[in-house]
C-alpha positions in Angstrom: 40.5 3.7 43.8 41.5 4.7 47.3 44.1 7.2 46.2 41.5 9.0 44.0 39.0 9.1 46.9 41.4 10.6 49.5 43.0 13.0 47.1 39.6 14.5 46.4 39.0 15.4 50.1 39.7 19.0 50.6 38.1 19.7 54.0 40.7 20.0 56.7 38.3 18.7 59.3 37.4 15.7 57.2 41.0 14.9 56.4 42.1 14.9 60.1 39.0 12.8 61.0 39.7 10.3 58.2 43.4 10.0 58.9 42.7 9.3 62.6 40.1 6.7 61.7 42.5 5.0 59.2 45.3 4.8 61.7 42.9 3.6 64.5 41.5 0.9 62.3 45.0 -0.3 61.3 46.1 -0.4 64.9 43.2 -2.6 66.0 45.6 -5.6 66.2 48.5 -3.4 67.5 50.6 -4.1 64.4 51.3 -2.3 61.2 52.2 -4.6 58.3 53.7 -3.4 55.0 50.3 -3.1 53.3 48.9 -1.2 56.2 51.9 1.1 56.3 51.3 1.8 52.6 47.7 2.9 53.3 48.9 5.2 56.1 51.6 6.6 53.8 49.2 7.0 50.9 46.7 8.8 53.0 49.2 11.1 54.6 50.7 11.9 51.2 47.3 12.7 49.7 46.6 15.1 52.6 50.0 16.7 52.3 51.3 15.5 55.7 55.0 15.2 55.9 56.6 12.0 57.1 57.7 13.4 60.5 54.1 14.5 61.3 52.7 11.2 60.0 55.1 9.2 62.2 54.5 11.4 65.2 50.8 11.0 64.9 51.0 7.2 64.5 53.2 7.0 67.6 50.7 9.2 69.5 47.9 6.8 68.5 50.0 3.8 69.6 50.7 5.5 72.9 47.0 6.3 73.4 46.0 2.7 72.8 48.6 1.5 75.3 47.3 4.0 77.8 43.7 3.0 77.3 44.5 -0.7 77.6 46.5 0.0 80.8 43.6 1.9 82.2 41.2 -0.9 81.3 43.4 -3.4 83.1 43.6 -1.3 86.2 39.9 -0.8 86.2 39.3 -4.5 85.9 41.1 -5.0 89.2 39.0 -2.4 91.1 
């Protein structure tokens, strides 16, 4: 069970790494559906991240993906 796995992770480094990877994987298609939001929420809750921090991080990831895609587009025109 996913909740049992993530709740058993105590390393701060591993938690931040895993949370970033979870959010990145979910954002591969640029969308977050209800099931995916539940995974993000479940992971953040297991790691003790409050909703504001969780939402700010997800927005930062979205902004970064947009920035990367814009850069790739610009580079393709060079």
